[in-house]
N, C-alpha and C positions, 0 to 999 in steps of 0.2 A: 503495499497500500505508498503511500507516495503523495498523501496529505494532500493531495490540490484542495481548496474549495470546492470547482469547477469542473470537473474533464476539460479539456485546452482542446484536445480531439474527439473530443467524445465515440471514442471509441470502443467498438463493440464487433458483436461476433456471429451469427444463427446460421442454422442452434445451435447451439449449446449448451449438453453435448451435444456433440454431432456422433456420427459415425464414417466419416473420410471427405463429406460438401462441406464449408459450410461460406459463406461469406460475411469479409471483411466489409465492416465499415466508416466513415471516417472523418473527421471535417478542419481544414483549414480553413481561418481565420486571415490569414495574411502569403504574401507568396514570400514561400518557402524551400528552401530541398529539405521532400519525407520525404522518414527511412520509416519502411512498417516490416516488422523483422519478428519469426519462427523461435524461440529459445523452445528446449528441452527444458527434465527440471532441473540434470545437471549444467547447466548454466550452456550450454553450445547451441550454437546456429547451427539450427535443421535448414528453414530455407529464406527468403529475402523477395516477397510477396511485392513490396515497391518502392525505387532507389531517385529519387527524378527531381527534380522543382517543379513544384504544382502551385497553381496560382489559386486564391480563396474558392473554396466551394463544398459537396461533400466528394469523394468517392467512393466507390464497392467497389474490390476484389471476388470475387472465385477464389476461394481453396479447397484443392485439393488434394488432402494425408493418407488419403485409402496405405503408403506405402507405412505408417509409418505406426507404432506397437501402440498398444491397448494403454490409456493414460494420462496428465495433463498435463501443456504444452504453454507456455507463458508467451502472447502478443505484445509484441514493446514497436509505440508510436514514438518515431525520432525526431524533433524535428531539428531543421540544425543544428542537428550534433550535439543534439541535450533528449534521453530523454521525458519523454509528456504522458504516455501513460504506459501503464502494464494490464492485459487482463488475462486470463490465464479463459485458455480454453479445454474444453478436456475430453479424446477420444477413448468410444467406448468402444 
């Protein structure tokens, strides 16, 4: 938990828990470089879903993770090199 009063990027994943396909949704308030990255519970990078400059707006990314083991993963929203929000996604 990052202790932010209001999550700056409104990062969500649905369905969550999922069975191998989820949609990651997030918002960007000002032009910035955004990275959406997935980590396992050991902190190892599993996948980078986005890593580019974004204009303000709401974005969705389909994420297929059928190859991953059952368990909990962390999705991180990183803006201009600073982690802004973390969410947990459970794979059944």
